[in-house]
Backbone bond lengths (Angstrom), bond angles and torsions (degrees), N, CA, C in turn:
res aa  C-N    CA-C-N  psi(-1)  N-CA   C-N-CA  omega(-1)  CA-C   N-CA-C  phi
1 M - - - 1.476 - - 1.523 108.91 -
2 T 1.318 115.41 129.26 1.451 120.02 -179.72 1.512 110.29 -73.71
3 E 1.349 116.22 165.88 1.464 121.36 -179.69 1.522 110.69 -63.70
4 T 1.339 116.90 -37.44 1.461 120.54 179.69 1.513 111.81 -65.66
5 Q 1.338 116.50 -41.54 1.453 120.48 179.01 1.536 110.92 -65.31
6 A 1.335 116.60 -39.44 1.462 120.52 178.89 1.515 111.09 -62.57
7 K 1.330 117.03 -43.55 1.458 120.81 178.43 1.511 111.35 -63.83
8 T 1.351 116.78 -40.72 1.459 120.87 179.47 1.515 111.49 -62.35
9 E 1.339 115.79 -43.62 1.464 120.94 179.29 1.527 110.75 -64.68
10 T 1.344 116.14 -39.95 1.463 119.98 178.83 1.520 110.47 -62.94
11 F 1.322 117.23 -45.63 1.457 121.95 178.95 1.524 110.97 -61.35
12 T 1.351 116.52 -40.09 1.456 120.62 -179.13 1.535 111.00 -64.60
13 V 1.332 115.79 -46.89 1.466 119.77 178.98 1.529 111.04 -62.36
14 T 1.335 115.35 -43.05 1.472 119.50 179.73 1.528 110.60 -62.93
15 G 1.333 115.98 -42.51 1.467 119.90 178.84 1.518 112.17 -62.59
16 M 1.331 116.82 -40.56 1.470 119.93 178.89 1.524 110.57 -66.07
17 A 1.334 116.40 -40.54 1.463 119.64 179.44 1.530 110.57 -64.49
18 E 1.326 116.69 -41.56 1.457 120.23 178.93 1.517 111.64 -65.29
19 A 1.345 116.91 -39.24 1.454 121.07 178.45 1.533 111.20 -65.09
20 A 1.336 116.13 -41.07 1.455 120.59 178.81 1.535 110.37 -64.79
21 A 1.343 115.77 -42.61 1.464 119.92 179.16 1.520 111.23 -64.09
22 E 1.326 116.69 -39.99 1.469 120.51 178.78 1.519 111.17 -65.81
23 S 1.337 117.30 -37.46 1.457 121.06 177.19 1.526 110.86 -63.73
24 V 1.338 116.01 -43.17 1.466 119.85 177.98 1.529 110.62 -63.27
25 N 1.333 116.13 -43.68 1.469 119.82 179.64 1.519 111.93 -63.26
26 R 1.333 116.57 -37.29 1.468 120.47 179.12 1.514 110.71 -66.44
27 R 1.338 117.72 -42.41 1.453 120.36 177.46 1.530 111.11 -65.61
28 R 1.327 116.05 -38.75 1.460 119.80 179.27 1.528 110.79 -64.43
29 R 1.346 116.13 -42.75 1.470 119.60 179.07 1.516 111.18 -64.04
30 T 1.337 117.10 -41.26 1.455 120.80 178.37 1.515 111.03 -61.97
31 Y 1.329 115.70 -43.66 1.464 119.44 179.05 1.525 111.34 -63.41
32 E 1.324 117.00 -46.02 1.457 120.60 -176.01 1.529 112.67 -71.79
33 Q 1.344 117.39 -29.74 1.467 119.86 -177.21 1.520 113.29 -87.75
34 Y 1.335 117.72 -28.24 1.461 119.39 -172.69 1.534 113.55 -125.01
35 V 1.310 118.30 -46.44 1.460 120.35 -175.10 1.527 111.27 -77.91
36 Q 1.322 117.12 -51.40 1.470 120.32 -177.11 1.525 113.01 -59.25
37 P 1.340 120.20 -42.85 1.467 119.41 176.78 1.526 113.17 -59.56
38 C 1.321 116.79 -40.45 1.478 119.64 178.71 1.526 111.04 -66.02
39 L 1.332 116.61 -39.22 1.463 119.18 177.40 1.528 110.92 -64.90
40 A 1.339 116.47 -38.48 1.463 119.96 178.03 1.522 111.04 -64.80
41 E 1.340 116.80 -39.65 1.463 119.78 178.02 1.522 111.14 -67.00
42 L 1.323 117.13 -38.16 1.467 120.37 178.11 1.522 110.54 -64.75
43 F 1.322 116.84 -48.53 1.456 121.03 -179.16 1.522 111.23 -64.82
44 G 1.322 116.98 -46.35 1.453 121.21 -178.07 1.517 112.83 -63.79
45 T 1.335 116.91 -42.35 1.461 119.46 178.21 1.508 111.80 -66.43
46 T 1.338 116.23 -38.33 1.466 119.85 176.60 1.525 110.86 -59.26
47 M 1.317 116.70 -47.66 1.462 120.20 -178.87 1.527 111.21 -65.87
48 F 1.323 116.95 -40.91 1.466 120.43 -178.80 1.531 111.10 -64.33
49 V 1.319 116.65 -46.89 1.462 120.40 -179.29 1.528 110.59 -67.03
50 F 1.329 116.49 -37.91 1.466 119.17 177.64 1.529 111.00 -59.70
51 V 1.331 116.38 -50.81 1.470 119.74 -179.05 1.522 110.61 -66.58
52 G 1.351 116.67 -39.83 1.452 119.76 -178.95 1.522 112.58 -62.93
53 C 1.313 116.50 -49.24 1.469 119.95 178.76 1.524 111.44 -64.81
54 A 1.334 115.84 -40.75 1.458 119.44 179.88 1.535 111.77 -62.91
55 S 1.335 116.42 -37.29 1.463 119.24 -179.91 1.532 110.69 -67.95
56 V 1.311 117.54 -33.64 1.467 120.65 177.44 1.525 110.38 -69.95
57 I 1.329 117.07 -44.60 1.462 121.08 -178.21 1.532 110.66 -66.69
58 A 1.323 117.05 -43.53 1.458 120.80 -179.73 1.516 111.66 -66.65
59 N 1.321 115.97 -29.21 1.473 120.78 -179.60 1.520 111.80 -71.74
60 G 1.312 117.57 -28.74 1.461 121.47 -179.74 1.514 113.69 65.45
61 A 1.336 117.48 29.78 1.464 122.92 177.77 1.535 112.45 59.21
62 M 1.350 117.11 29.40 1.469 120.30 -178.92 1.522 112.40 -83.61
63 S 1.343 117.45 -36.54 1.465 121.60 178.45 1.521 108.37 -158.46
64 V 1.333 115.80 171.85 1.465 119.66 179.30 1.523 111.72 -92.53
65 L 1.323 118.35 -7.29 1.455 120.25 -173.10 1.526 112.92 -66.15
66 Q 1.332 117.15 -46.89 1.459 119.21 -178.71 1.522 112.42 -63.76
67 P 1.344 119.51 -47.84 1.465 118.15 175.24 1.522 113.15 -61.23
68 A 1.331 117.49 -35.90 1.468 120.54 179.75 1.514 110.97 -62.49
69 V 1.310 116.39 -48.72 1.472 120.48 -179.65 1.516 110.61 -67.66
70 G 1.344 117.11 -40.81 1.461 120.09 179.88 1.519 112.62 -61.63
71 H 1.335 116.56 -49.66 1.459 120.01 179.22 1.522 111.43 -63.63
72 G 1.325 116.92 -46.50 1.454 120.42 -175.49 1.504 113.28 -64.99
73 L 1.347 116.98 -46.89 1.452 119.80 179.52 1.519 111.84 -64.12
74 A 1.324 116.33 -43.89 1.464 119.88 -179.45 1.524 111.12 -60.74
75 L 1.337 116.66 -46.38 1.447 119.77 -177.81 1.524 111.48 -66.38
76 G 1.325 117.45 -43.96 1.448 119.83 179.97 1.513 112.63 -60.71
77 V 1.326 116.98 -44.75 1.463 120.96 -179.07 1.522 110.86 -65.98
78 I 1.329 117.03 -43.67 1.472 119.78 -177.85 1.525 110.87 -66.11
79 I 1.334 116.83 -37.67 1.462 119.50 177.57 1.530 110.21 -64.20
80 M 1.323 117.51 -43.62 1.456 120.20 -179.72 1.519 111.55 -62.95
81 V 1.335 117.70 -32.32 1.464 121.59 -176.96 1.527 111.75 -82.85
82 L 1.337 117.28 -43.25 1.462 121.47 -172.48 1.527 114.08 -107.26
83 G 1.322 116.92 -4.29 1.460 119.75 -174.44 1.510 114.11 -61.06
84 Q 1.336 117.87 -33.28 1.465 120.30 -179.13 1.525 111.84 -71.77
85 I 1.320 117.44 -15.95 1.466 120.30 179.04 1.526 111.11 -89.74
86 S 1.339 116.50 -50.53 1.469 119.71 -172.24 1.528 113.56 -117.27
87 G 1.324 117.79 -9.05 1.456 120.61 -172.17 1.509 112.28 97.77
88 G 1.333 116.34 -14.92 1.462 120.60 176.11 1.507 114.14 67.29
89 H 1.324 117.62 53.07 1.461 120.74 -178.98 1.535 111.47 -84.00
90 F 1.317 116.06 -65.75 1.463 123.83 179.05 1.522 112.17 57.46
91 N 1.334 116.77 27.88 1.459 122.20 -173.70 1.520 108.39 -163.69
92 P 1.348 119.24 118.69 1.462 121.11 -179.56 1.530 113.60 -57.15
93 A 1.323 117.37 -36.85 1.468 119.97 179.47 1.515 110.98 -66.03
94 V 1.330 116.70 -38.24 1.463 120.74 176.91 1.520 110.71 -66.37
95 S 1.331 117.47 -44.40 1.462 120.44 178.40 1.524 111.38 -59.25
96 L 1.318 116.56 -41.59 1.468 120.54 179.54 1.523 110.24 -63.10
97 S 1.318 117.77 -46.64 1.459 120.32 -178.45 1.528 111.07 -66.60
98 V 1.322 117.42 -40.04 1.468 120.26 179.46 1.523 110.29 -64.66
99 Y 1.330 117.80 -42.43 1.461 119.75 178.25 1.527 111.89 -62.77
100 L 1.319 116.96 -46.05 1.466 120.40 -177.95 1.521 112.51 -68.73
101 C 1.329 116.84 -19.74 1.462 120.53 175.21 1.530 112.35 -93.16
102 G 1.325 116.87 5.19 1.462 120.74 176.38 1.505 115.33 86.00
103 G 1.332 117.50 20.29 1.454 120.27 -175.63 1.512 115.80 -97.66
104 M 1.328 118.60 -0.97 1.459 120.92 177.89 1.511 109.80 -156.45
105 K 1.339 116.27 165.14 1.459 121.64 -178.96 1.530 111.02 -82.34
106 L 1.316 115.72 147.53 1.463 121.08 178.17 1.520 111.48 -60.39
107 V 1.336 116.73 -34.67 1.463 119.98 -176.24 1.521 112.01 -64.16
108 L 1.339 117.52 -20.03 1.468 120.44 -179.98 1.523 113.14 -95.13
109 L 1.318 118.73 -13.23 1.458 121.03 -172.08 1.524 112.39 -61.87
110 I 1.317 117.93 -55.54 1.463 121.17 -178.61 1.525 111.38 -64.22
111 P 1.360 119.50 -46.24 1.474 118.62 176.34 1.526 112.65 -57.95
112 Y 1.316 118.20 -39.48 1.460 120.53 177.52 1.532 110.62 -59.46
113 I 1.315 116.25 -48.83 1.470 119.35 -177.63 1.524 110.98 -62.73
114 L 1.323 116.70 -40.06 1.462 119.90 -179.62 1.528 111.84 -65.28
115 V 1.339 116.99 -45.98 1.462 118.65 -178.89 1.523 111.15 -70.82
116 Q 1.327 117.85 -29.64 1.465 119.81 175.41 1.527 110.83 -65.32
117 M 1.320 116.99 -42.19 1.461 119.87 177.74 1.528 110.71 -65.38
118 L 1.333 116.17 -40.72 1.465 119.84 177.07 1.525 110.66 -64.16
119 G 1.336 116.76 -41.31 1.459 119.92 177.22 1.514 111.91 -62.10
120 G 1.342 116.83 -37.01 1.446 120.45 176.61 1.528 112.06 -61.17
121 I 1.315 116.41 -41.38 1.464 120.68 178.84 1.525 110.63 -66.66
122 I 1.332 116.40 -43.68 1.478 119.28 -178.84 1.518 110.20 -64.68
123 G 1.339 116.47 -45.05 1.463 119.60 179.94 1.508 112.32 -60.96
124 A 1.328 116.53 -45.04 1.463 120.32 178.65 1.515 111.88 -66.33
125 G 1.329 116.76 -35.48 1.462 120.08 177.56 1.521 112.24 -66.67
126 L 1.331 116.65 -38.73 1.459 120.38 177.53 1.521 111.35 -64.53
127 V 1.334 116.85 -36.98 1.460 120.10 177.43 1.517 110.21 -62.44
128 K 1.324 116.41 -43.30 1.465 119.87 179.50 1.519 111.14 -62.99
129 A 1.332 116.58 -35.17 1.466 120.42 179.53 1.520 111.76 -70.95
130 V 1.325 116.82 -28.11 1.468 121.07 -175.50 1.520 112.17 -84.14
131 Y 1.324 117.93 -41.57 1.464 120.96 -170.36 1.525 113.32 -87.88
132 N 1.319 114.64 150.75 1.453 121.43 173.29 1.528 109.52 -60.81
133 P 1.323 119.36 135.69 1.481 121.03 -176.71 1.528 113.36 -54.84
134 G 1.314 117.62 -37.60 1.451 119.50 -179.32 1.513 112.25 -64.20
135 V 1.322 115.81 -45.61 1.470 120.63 178.73 1.524 109.85 -68.38
136 Y 1.321 116.21 -39.92 1.470 121.31 -178.78 1.517 111.31 -60.97
137 D 1.332 116.33 -44.83 1.467 120.60 -176.28 1.516 113.28 -68.42
138 L 1.328 117.81 -27.23 1.462 120.63 -179.59 1.523 112.50 -61.80
139 S 1.326 115.78 -32.32 1.472 120.47 -179.76 1.515 112.54 -108.20
140 S 1.328 116.68 17.01 1.481 122.00 -179.92 1.523 111.86 52.20
141 G 1.317 116.41 33.59 1.466 120.46 177.38 1.505 114.37 66.47
142 G 1.331 116.86 20.21 1.466 119.26 -177.91 1.508 113.52 83.74
143 A 1.327 117.04 6.92 1.471 120.11 177.55 1.531 110.12 -72.80
144 F 1.323 116.23 158.88 1.472 121.71 -178.51 1.529 109.42 -93.57
145 V 1.318 114.93 135.27 1.456 121.63 -177.89 1.521 108.41 -120.93
146 V 1.341 116.47 125.89 1.463 121.95 -179.48 1.523 108.18 -123.88
147 S 1.324 116.13 131.72 1.462 119.82 177.69 1.531 110.20 -82.34
148 E 1.315 115.88 157.74 1.462 121.71 -174.77 1.526 112.12 -58.65
149 G 1.318 117.40 -39.12 1.455 119.91 -175.55 1.518 114.67 -81.02
150 E 1.325 117.97 -1.77 1.465 121.47 -176.02 1.525 112.85 -111.17
151 L 1.318 118.05 12.05 1.465 120.64 -172.80 1.518 112.48 -61.40
152 V 1.319 117.31 -45.58 1.472 120.57 -176.84 1.527 109.94 -66.42
153 R 1.316 116.23 -47.00 1.465 119.23 -179.17 1.517 111.64 -63.66
154 C 1.327 116.49 -41.77 1.463 120.00 -179.38 1.528 111.27 -65.75
155 T 1.323 116.39 -42.61 1.460 120.08 179.50 1.518 110.72 -63.49
156 L 1.331 117.50 -44.78 1.450 120.65 179.15 1.524 111.17 -63.62
157 A 1.331 116.54 -40.50 1.465 119.40 177.42 1.521 111.44 -61.65
158 E 1.341 116.73 -41.84 1.461 119.90 178.43 1.527 111.38 -65.29
159 V 1.322 117.52 -36.97 1.464 120.82 177.21 1.523 110.01 -61.22
160 M 1.325 116.88 -49.33 1.462 120.79 -175.85 1.522 112.04 -67.06
161 M 1.319 117.32 -44.01 1.471 119.51 -179.95 1.526 111.65 -68.34
162 S 1.327 116.83 -36.73 1.462 119.95 176.74 1.520 111.24 -69.90
163 L 1.313 116.86 -33.46 1.463 121.08 175.51 1.529 109.79 -60.37
164 L 1.324 116.81 -47.05 1.461 120.04 179.07 1.521 111.23 -63.57
165 L 1.326 116.78 -44.85 1.467 120.14 -178.63 1.510 111.74 -61.85
166 T 1.331 116.84 -51.28 1.474 119.22 -176.98 1.530 111.45 -69.43
167 T 1.324 117.84 -27.67 1.470 119.47 174.48 1.523 110.59 -65.24
168 V 1.327 116.54 -44.30 1.473 120.07 178.08 1.518 110.61 -62.77
169 V 1.332 117.10 -41.26 1.465 120.71 179.16 1.525 110.88 -62.53
170 C 1.323 116.73 -52.52 1.468 120.33 -174.32 1.522 112.13 -70.39
171 M 1.337 117.32 -38.76 1.463 120.04 179.15 1.517 110.89 -74.26
172 G 1.329 117.39 -35.61 1.452 120.28 -175.84 1.516 115.08 -86.12
173 A 1.344 117.50 -23.05 1.459 119.76 -174.47 1.516 114.50 -124.17
174 V 1.335 118.98 -20.10 1.461 121.34 -175.34 1.521 111.80 -109.80
175 N 1.297 117.53 -51.80 1.465 122.43 -177.02 1.538 109.46 -67.07
176 R 1.336 117.23 118.53 1.475 120.41 -173.15 1.515 112.13 -63.42
177 Q 1.302 117.75 -34.98 1.450 121.27 -176.44 1.519 113.31 -65.45
178 T 1.328 117.09 -29.89 1.462 120.90 -174.12 1.531 112.76 -119.64
179 S 1.319 118.90 4.20 1.462 121.02 -177.07 1.520 110.93 -63.72
180 T 1.323 115.31 149.44 1.465 120.84 -176.74 1.522 110.30 -143.30
181 P 1.332 118.28 144.94 1.468 120.07 178.82 1.522 113.37 -68.25
182 V 1.325 118.00 -13.42 1.466 120.61 179.06 1.523 110.85 -101.25
183 A 1.328 116.90 26.06 1.468 120.76 -178.98 1.513 111.36 -59.73
184 G 1.325 118.09 -40.76 1.459 120.55 -179.99 1.516 112.14 -59.98
185 F 1.329 116.00 -42.48 1.464 121.28 177.47 1.524 110.33 -62.26
186 C 1.341 116.67 -44.01 1.470 120.67 179.81 1.525 111.92 -64.03
187 I 1.319 116.36 -38.87 1.465 120.15 179.84 1.523 110.37 -65.82
188 G 1.324 117.13 -42.75 1.463 120.08 177.02 1.522 111.95 -61.08
189 L 1.328 117.19 -42.55 1.461 120.97 177.42 1.519 111.55 -63.71
190 T 1.335 116.42 -36.63 1.463 120.15 179.30 1.522 110.90 -64.07
191 V 1.322 116.84 -43.54 1.459 120.58 177.25 1.518 110.67 -61.74
192 T 1.323 116.77 -42.98 1.471 120.58 178.13 1.526 110.70 -60.53
193 A 1.334 117.37 -47.71 1.462 121.48 -179.17 1.523 111.15 -63.03
194 N 1.323 117.50 -41.14 1.457 120.81 -179.28 1.527 111.76 -64.66
195 I 1.326 116.67 -40.91 1.466 118.88 -179.43 1.520 110.79 -68.49
196 I 1.333 116.70 -38.36 1.468 119.10 175.91 1.521 110.14 -62.62
197 A 1.339 116.67 -40.11 1.469 120.62 -176.86 1.512 112.96 -76.70
198 G 1.348 117.59 -40.84 1.458 119.82 -171.26 1.502 115.93 -121.60
199 G 1.336 117.03 6.71 1.455 119.11 -179.15 1.500 113.28 -61.55
200 S 1.315 117.07 -33.68 1.468 120.30 -179.20 1.518 112.48 -79.11
201 I 1.316 117.81 -9.80 1.466 120.84 179.73 1.526 111.42 -93.63
202 S 1.322 115.72 -60.44 1.457 120.07 -175.60 1.523 112.88 -120.95
203 G 1.323 116.99 -4.02 1.458 120.43 -172.21 1.501 112.06 94.02
204 A 1.352 117.24 -12.15 1.470 122.98 178.87 1.517 111.57 54.25
205 C 1.304 115.78 61.84 1.466 121.38 -179.00 1.527 111.56 -74.18
206 M 1.343 116.39 -62.72 1.469 123.45 179.42 1.525 113.86 64.12
207 N 1.321 117.09 4.16 1.451 120.68 -170.79 1.522 109.75 -148.93
208 P 1.340 118.06 105.86 1.473 119.68 -179.89 1.522 113.99 -57.39
209 A 1.330 118.31 -32.59 1.458 120.07 178.67 1.510 111.59 -67.98
210 R 1.337 116.36 -35.49 1.464 121.22 178.50 1.530 110.28 -66.47
211 A 1.329 116.61 -34.17 1.469 120.48 177.16 1.524 112.08 -79.57
212 F 1.331 116.23 -36.30 1.458 120.62 -173.98 1.524 112.99 -68.91
213 G 1.340 117.09 -41.53 1.461 119.69 -177.37 1.514 113.32 -58.00
214 P 1.334 118.49 -57.61 1.464 118.98 178.79 1.525 113.60 -62.85
215 A 1.345 116.43 -32.71 1.465 119.23 178.54 1.517 110.96 -60.91
216 V 1.328 116.52 -39.83 1.472 120.78 178.62 1.523 110.28 -68.12
217 V 1.331 117.08 -45.80 1.464 121.32 -174.20 1.515 111.83 -66.93
218 V 1.336 117.47 -41.87 1.482 119.80 -178.30 1.529 111.78 -98.32
219 N 1.343 116.33 -0.65 1.474 122.17 179.84 1.540 111.30 56.54
220 H 1.311 114.10 50.70 1.472 120.29 179.13 1.523 108.32 -116.40
221 W 1.343 117.29 108.83 1.466 121.25 -175.60 1.519 113.35 -120.93
222 T 1.314 117.99 8.80 1.465 120.37 -178.13 1.527 109.94 -64.55
223 H 1.318 116.02 118.76 1.469 123.49 179.34 1.524 111.83 56.89
224 H 1.322 116.42 29.99 1.464 120.43 179.50 1.535 111.40 -61.90
225 W 1.309 117.48 -26.21 1.454 121.60 -177.57 1.523 112.74 -59.99
226 V 1.330 116.99 -25.36 1.477 120.67 179.55 1.522 110.13 -56.42
227 Y 1.319 116.80 -36.55 1.461 121.39 -174.03 1.522 112.88 -88.21
228 W 1.301 116.19 5.11 1.460 122.05 166.16 1.538 110.13 -108.12
229 V 1.303 116.55 -48.05 1.477 120.11 -177.61 1.519 111.08 -63.20
230 G 1.338 117.71 -47.48 1.455 121.25 -177.99 1.525 113.06 -59.36
231 P 1.342 119.00 -57.37 1.468 120.07 -179.86 1.533 114.01 -61.52
232 I 1.327 117.87 -38.08 1.462 119.70 -179.39 1.518 110.75 -68.45
233 C 1.330 117.35 -40.77 1.471 120.11 176.91 1.532 110.39 -64.15
234 G 1.310 117.24 -41.05 1.458 120.23 176.00 1.516 111.99 -61.21
235 A 1.333 116.53 -41.09 1.466 120.65 178.49 1.526 111.26 -64.45
236 L 1.316 117.34 -40.47 1.474 121.10 179.69 1.526 111.08 -67.29
237 L 1.313 117.17 -35.46 1.467 119.75 174.96 1.533 110.83 -64.15
238 T 1.320 116.29 -41.82 1.456 119.75 177.29 1.520 111.09 -59.32
239 V 1.321 116.48 -45.66 1.469 121.01 179.16 1.527 110.17 -59.79
240 S 1.325 117.62 -42.47 1.461 121.07 179.57 1.525 110.90 -61.63
241 F 1.323 116.92 -45.00 1.469 120.42 -179.08 1.526 111.43 -64.54
242 L 1.334 116.25 -42.62 1.473 118.46 -179.53 1.512 111.65 -69.91
243 R 1.315 116.79 -43.01 1.449 119.70 -177.50 1.538 112.59 -68.67
244 L 1.320 116.85 -29.40 1.462 120.22 -176.61 1.522 113.50 -101.05
245 L 1.339 117.93 -32.08 1.460 119.78 -168.48 1.522 114.81 -123.72
246 F 1.325 117.83 -56.31 1.453 121.19 -164.21 1.524 114.61 -99.19
247 G 1.305 118.67 -11.88 1.461 120.36 -175.47 1.513 113.01 -72.40
248 D 1.336 116.17 159.25 1.451 120.04 175.27 1.529 109.45 -72.21
249 H 1.321 116.99 -179.93 1.466 119.03 -172.42 1.530 113.07 -65.21
250 K 1.338 117.94 -20.48 1.456 120.03 177.28 1.528 112.02 -84.57
251 T 1.302 116.72 -20.59 1.471 121.32 -178.19 1.517 111.92 -93.55
252 R 1.335 117.26 -39.25 1.467 120.39 -178.16 1.520 110.78 -65.15
253 I 1.311 115.89 149.61 1.460 120.53 178.74 1.529 111.22 -99.01
254 W 1.335 116.92 1.04 1.475 119.62 175.25 1.532 108.37 -144.76
255 L 1.343 115.49 160.61 1.470 123.11 -176.68 1.518 111.03 51.76
256 K 1.312 115.33 47.34 1.465 119.36 179.51 1.521 110.20 -70.69
């Protein structure tokens, strides 16, 4: 083999190795940027809804304290563990507010919402599999129940509690000026405080996925729209406040 042929073969082998390495890196980046975050949202939402529904069923509708602590602790811990992968949303209203505040890509918004809803169904289904049917039925599987005469009050309560939750999320995790490494802890405390304050009014859902999962499993859809309209309106109010008033110069749409 001549020296020229040896060099050509070396270059060819090196080029093939570099191409293979680039292909692996491209697949890895795709997985880490798009697939892994969705899997984290699916897993996190499943765990959150499982613990949330279980805390309601185990409580037996005696007080709001046990569900408040159960939801808050579960959400805070899951955000701290999975937040670096997906942002730790586990809530369609949170994903919407984070996207509109510039905290995530549009291409992930719909997949996030879909896997969150699926996670809600899986979590609620696991609760049904774990609990005795008699105990499970007493609390409607952790589903939210609204009476006809309380629709306005419940919707307004969901708007206000979701406003507080999404404000803490966007200010603590998205807005650069106010972001904090303990955002997950603050979000968990916010959920706990909201359930203590509003659990007796609307159930303090603040999360369409948390309402959707049990609704599917127990087939309870009466006034289910309250738990979509309220959280989404609260999220849109948060976006308005950040974009107009409280956001940093990259988030605000005026006086940049």
